[in-house]
C-alpha positions as CSV (number, residue, x, y, z in Angstrom):
1,M,53.1,30.4,26.9
2,P,54.1,31.1,30.3
3,D,54.8,28.6,32.8
4,T,51.5,28.4,35.3
5,P,52.8,28.4,38.5
6,A,55.5,31.4,37.8
7,R,52.6,33.4,36.5
8,L,50.6,32.6,39.8
9,L,53.2,33.8,41.7
10,N,54.0,36.8,39.7
11,L,49.9,37.3,39.7
12,L,49.7,37.3,43.3
13,S,52.6,39.4,43.9
14,L,50.6,42.4,42.0
15,L,47.6,41.8,43.7
16,Q,49.6,42.3,47.2
17,T,50.2,45.7,46.7
18,P,47.7,48.0,48.2
19,R,45.8,49.5,45.0
20,E,42.7,47.7,42.4
21,W,44.3,46.3,39.3
22,P,41.9,46.2,36.0
23,G,42.2,42.9,34.5
24,S,43.6,44.5,31.0
25,E,46.2,45.7,33.0
26,L,47.2,42.6,34.7
27,A,47.1,40.9,31.5
28,T,49.4,42.9,29.8
29,R,51.9,43.0,32.7
30,L,51.9,39.3,32.8
31,G,51.8,38.9,28.5
32,V,48.5,36.5,29.2
33,S,44.5,37.3,27.6
34,L,41.9,38.3,29.9
35,R,40.7,34.6,30.3
36,T,43.9,33.4,31.3
37,I,43.6,36.2,34.1
38,R,40.4,35.1,35.3
39,R,41.0,31.3,35.3
40,D,44.3,32.3,37.3
41,V,42.7,34.7,39.6
42,E,40.2,31.6,40.2
43,R,43.2,29.2,40.8
44,L,43.8,31.8,43.9
45,R,40.9,31.5,45.3
46,D,40.6,27.9,45.6
47,L,44.3,28.1,47.1
48,G,42.7,30.4,49.8
49,Y,43.8,33.9,48.6
50,P,40.7,36.3,49.3
51,V,41.1,38.0,45.7
52,Q,38.2,40.4,45.2
53,A,36.6,41.5,42.0
54,T,34.5,44.2,40.9
55,M,32.6,45.3,37.9
56,G,32.3,48.0,35.6
57,T,34.7,50.3,33.9
58,T,36.4,51.0,37.0
59,G,36.5,47.4,38.3
60,G,39.5,45.1,38.7
61,Y,41.0,43.0,41.4
62,R,42.6,43.2,44.6
63,L,43.6,40.7,47.2
64,V,41.4,41.6,50.3
65,A,41.8,40.3,54.1
66,G,40.5,37.3,54.6
67,K,40.3,34.7,58.1
68,A,44.1,33.8,57.6
69,M,47.1,35.2,56.5
70,P,48.2,33.6,53.2
71,P,51.9,33.5,52.3
72,L,53.4,36.5,51.4
73,L,55.4,37.3,47.9
74,L,58.4,39.5,48.8
75,D,61.3,40.4,46.3
76,D,64.7,40.6,47.4
77,E,65.0,44.5,48.5
78,E,61.3,43.9,50.3
79,A,62.7,40.5,52.3
80,V,66.0,42.3,53.6
81,A,63.9,45.7,54.5
82,I,61.8,43.6,56.5
83,A,64.5,42.1,58.1
84,V,66.1,45.1,58.8
85,G,63.1,46.6,60.1
86,L,62.3,44.0,62.6
87,R,65.7,44.3,64.0
88,T,65.6,47.6,64.5
89,A,62.3,47.3,65.8
90,A,63.8,45.5,69.1
91,G,65.0,48.3,70.4
92,H,61.7,50.0,69.8
93,A,59.6,51.7,72.6
94,V,56.7,49.4,72.2
95,A,56.2,47.1,74.9
96,G,56.5,43.7,74.2
97,I,57.3,44.3,70.4
98,D,61.3,43.7,71.0
99,E,59.8,39.7,71.5
100,A,57.5,39.5,68.5
101,S,59.9,41.1,66.4
102,V,62.8,38.6,67.5
103,R,60.0,35.8,67.0
104,A,59.4,37.0,63.7
105,L,63.0,37.9,62.3
106,T,63.5,33.9,63.4
107,K,60.5,32.8,60.8
108,L,61.4,35.0,58.4
109,E,65.2,34.1,58.1
110,Q,64.1,30.6,58.2
111,V,62.9,30.5,54.7
112,L,64.9,33.1,53.2
113,P,67.1,32.4,50.2
114,S,71.0,31.7,51.5
115,R,72.2,34.7,49.5
116,L,69.6,36.9,51.4
117,R,70.4,35.5,54.9
118,R,73.8,36.2,54.3
119,R,73.2,39.8,53.6
120,V,70.6,39.9,57.0
121,S,73.3,38.3,59.1
122,T,76.1,40.5,58.0
123,L,74.2,43.2,58.7
124,G,73.0,42.4,62.2
125,A,76.3,41.3,62.7
126,A,78.0,44.3,62.0
127,T,75.2,46.7,63.7
128,E,74.2,47.6,67.1
129,P,71.8,49.8,68.5
130,L,72.7,52.9,70.9
131,L,70.1,52.7,73.1
132,I,71.0,55.9,75.0
133,W,67.2,56.7,76.8
134,D,65.8,54.9,79.6
135,R,62.1,55.4,78.9
136,P,58.3,54.2,79.7
137,T,57.4,52.3,76.9
138,V,54.2,51.9,75.0
139,D,51.2,49.6,75.7
140,P,51.0,48.0,72.0
141,E,47.0,47.6,72.7
142,H,46.6,51.1,73.2
143,L,48.3,52.6,70.3
144,T,45.9,50.2,68.2
145,V,43.0,51.4,70.0
146,L,44.2,55.1,69.0
147,A,45.2,53.9,66.0
148,A,41.7,52.8,65.0
149,A,40.3,55.9,66.1
150,V,42.4,58.1,64.1
151,T,41.5,56.1,61.1
152,S,37.8,56.3,61.5
153,R,37.7,59.8,62.9
154,E,36.1,58.6,66.3
155,Q,36.3,60.7,69.7
156,L,38.2,58.9,72.3
157,R,38.0,58.7,76.1
158,F,41.2,58.5,78.1
159,T,42.8,59.4,81.5
160,Y,46.2,61.5,80.9
161,T,48.8,61.6,83.5
162,R,50.1,65.4,83.3
163,H,54.1,66.3,83.5
164,D,53.3,67.0,87.4
165,G,51.4,63.8,88.0
166,V,48.0,65.2,88.0
167,S,45.4,62.8,86.0
168,G,42.2,63.4,84.7
169,E,39.8,62.3,82.0
170,R,39.8,63.8,78.6
171,L,37.8,63.4,75.2
172,V,39.2,63.9,72.3
173,E,39.4,64.2,68.7
174,P,42.3,62.2,67.5
175,H,44.2,63.5,64.3
176,K,47.4,61.7,64.3
177,L,49.9,59.1,66.0
178,V,53.3,60.7,65.9
179,S,56.7,58.5,66.5
180,A,59.6,60.3,67.7
181,G,62.3,58.4,68.4
182,R,62.1,56.5,71.6
183,R,58.8,58.3,72.2
184,W,55.1,58.4,71.0
185,Y,52.4,60.9,70.8
186,L,48.8,61.8,70.3
187,V,47.9,64.7,68.5
188,G,44.0,65.6,68.9
189,Y,41.6,68.2,69.8
190,D,40.7,68.2,73.3
191,N,36.7,68.8,73.6
192,G,37.0,69.9,77.3
193,R,40.3,72.8,76.5
194,G,38.6,73.6,73.4
195,D,42.2,73.4,71.4
196,W,44.6,71.1,70.6
197,R,46.8,69.4,72.6
198,L,50.1,67.0,72.3
199,F,49.7,63.7,74.4
200,R,52.3,61.2,75.3
201,V,50.9,58.3,74.7
202,D,53.0,56.5,77.7
203,R,50.8,58.7,79.7
204,I,47.5,57.9,78.1
205,D,45.5,54.8,80.0
206,A,42.5,53.2,79.3
207,P,41.7,54.6,75.9
208,R,38.3,53.9,74.5
209,S,36.3,54.8,71.7
210,T,33.2,57.0,72.3
211,G,31.9,55.6,68.8
212,A,31.0,59.2,67.6
213,R,32.3,60.4,64.2
214,T,33.9,63.7,64.1
215,M,34.5,66.0,61.2
216,P,38.4,66.6,60.2
217,R,40.1,69.8,61.7
218,T,42.1,72.2,60.3
219,L,45.5,71.8,62.2
220,P,47.3,75.0,63.4
221,A,50.6,74.1,61.6
222,A,51.9,73.3,58.4
223,D,51.6,69.6,58.8
224,V,51.7,67.6,62.0
225,A,55.5,66.8,62.2
226,A,55.6,71.4,62.2
227,Y,52.9,71.0,65.1
228,V,54.4,68.7,67.1
229,T,58.3,70.2,67.0
230,A,56.5,73.7,67.8
231,K,55.5,72.0,70.9
232,L,58.4,70.4,71.9
233,F,60.0,73.3,71.6
234,E,57.3,75.4,74.1
235,L,57.6,73.1,76.4
236,A,61.4,73.3,77.0
237,P,62.9,76.8,78.4
238,V,64.4,78.3,75.3
239,Y,67.6,80.6,75.0
240,Q,69.9,82.7,72.2
241,A,73.2,82.9,73.3
242,V,75.9,85.7,72.0
243,A,79.3,85.2,72.9
244,T,83.2,85.6,71.7
245,L,84.9,82.4,70.5
246,H,88.5,82.3,70.8
247,A,88.6,81.0,67.5
248,P,89.5,81.7,63.8
249,V,85.5,81.8,62.2
250,E,86.7,79.4,59.6
251,R,87.3,76.7,62.3
252,V,84.9,77.0,64.5
253,A,81.8,77.4,61.4
254,G,82.8,73.8,60.2
255,R,81.4,72.7,63.9
256,L,78.2,74.6,64.3
257,G,77.1,74.4,60.4
258,A,74.1,76.8,60.0
259,S,73.0,76.2,63.3
260,A,73.8,79.8,64.8
261,D,75.4,83.1,63.0
262,L,79.3,83.9,62.9
263,E,80.7,87.3,62.9
264,P,84.8,87.4,62.7
265,I,86.2,90.1,65.4
266,D,90.1,89.4,63.9
267,E,92.1,87.1,62.5
268,A,91.9,85.0,65.9
269,S,87.9,85.8,67.3
270,C,84.9,85.7,66.2
271,R,81.2,86.7,67.7
272,L,78.8,83.7,67.9
273,R,74.8,84.5,67.9
274,S,73.3,81.3,68.7
275,H,69.3,80.3,67.6
276,T,66.8,79.7,70.1
277,D,67.7,76.9,72.3
278,T,67.9,75.1,75.6
279,L,70.7,76.0,78.4
280,E,72.1,72.3,78.2
281,W,71.9,72.5,74.8
282,L,73.9,75.7,74.4
283,A,76.5,75.0,77.1
284,W,77.5,71.5,75.5
285,R,77.8,73.2,72.0
286,L,80.3,75.7,73.3
287,L,81.9,73.3,75.3
288,T,82.5,71.0,72.4
289,L,84.1,73.6,70.1
290,G,87.7,73.4,71.6
291,C,88.5,76.8,72.1
292,G,88.2,79.4,74.6
293,F,84.9,81.5,75.1
294,E,83.4,84.0,77.3
295,V,79.5,84.0,77.3
296,H,77.8,87.7,77.1
297,E,74.0,86.7,77.5
298,P,71.8,85.3,78.9
299,P,72.6,85.6,82.4
300,E,71.0,82.1,82.6
301,L,73.5,80.6,80.7
302,I,76.6,82.2,82.1
303,E,74.9,80.9,85.9
304,Y,74.6,77.7,84.1
305,L,78.3,77.4,82.9
306,R,79.5,78.4,86.4
307,E,77.3,75.5,88.3
308,I,79.0,73.0,85.7
309,G,82.7,74.7,86.5
310,T,81.7,74.1,90.5
311,R,80.9,70.4,89.4
312,A,83.2,69.8,87.6
313,T,86.0,70.9,90.3
314,R,84.3,68.9,92.7
315,A,84.7,65.8,90.5
316,A,88.3,66.4,90.0
317,G,89.4,66.7,93.6
318,P,91.8,68.3,95.2
319,P,95.1,69.2,93.1
320,A,97.9,67.6,93.5
321,R,100.9,69.6,95.8
322,D,102.8,70.2,92.7
323,V,100.3,71.5,90.3
324,T,99.5,75.1,91.0
325,S,95.7,75.7,92.1
326,R,93.6,78.0,90.3
327,A,89.7,78.4,89.7
328,V,87.9,76.3,86.9
329,T,86.3,78.8,84.6
330,S,84.1,78.0,81.6
331,R,86.3,77.9,79.0
332,D,88.4,75.2,81.5
333,V,85.4,72.6,81.1
334,T,85.8,70.0,78.5
335,A,83.3,67.7,76.9
336,R,84.3,64.5,79.2
337,D,83.1,66.7,82.3
338,V,79.5,66.9,81.3
339,T,76.9,64.6,79.7
340,A,75.2,65.1,77.0
341,P,71.8,66.9,76.8
342,S,68.6,66.5,74.9
343,S,67.9,68.8,72.2
344,P,64.9,70.2,72.2
345,A,62.9,68.0,70.1
346,R,63.6,65.7,73.0
347,A,62.0,67.9,75.8
348,R,60.2,66.2,78.1
349,R,56.2,66.4,78.5
């Protein structure tokens, strides 16, 4: 007969998965009888684990929320995954979650076996988060209110501040929360405007549920990720570029991948027709190709490159006396003269 404490731990591990387990399946998994399963469930309840049982042909056992959180059972990979997630959360955009993540990680590492503790500490020592963007943080209480409204399909009221600084009251049917890197967005149907809207969560103030339930609406996109991506592209002015690159098509194709169409002109040059993108991103891509180029269109990109060239010339200062001075053109500006811009998916709302 299997060791009772070990069997209880295995049973608890199964019950911690978010599903209902028929008693017969638990008995098969653990290699015991249904009577033993019922006894073990009673033992877990005596230890404070709220195991709920439902009757009938579709009934079974599941672990429900209780007044206090009992100890969690994690396998090796789950423990490492949680530890890595907590380290990552320390650099997240949610206010205060960094401190909470550090406290939780400290508690977890104290109870990890030595073999797992070494894996987690090695990974932590070898990695460093790169936080380039200094962006507003999100109130975790706001996220909780929004998430609860999304789950229960309840209307929300909140004050929203637009990008131009104008604030106003909104009545919204929340659809989904989307985490996009260092920003959070709420996708919902704005009752006052009679249309779908995308709201930056850090611009939402005083969210509260009205208690009114709503019927599900059909999102005007394949999925919520596609909707958010499309909206972010709409919010940033975008262009298509046509340029001559003074490099063989084979040389630059590896730098551009599938993000642009290339047509060879001769052995030493090719024609670039880019996909829709922002001016900043188009200029950055061209300047980092490591070859000369001429932009034919759009005129906005040509003007933007002239502006970059002027700034680069001023930054370089007056030329040395023994160096012949000449104007800086678009092909003279190198990658180190400009700062990497955000892609359209990171456009500010």
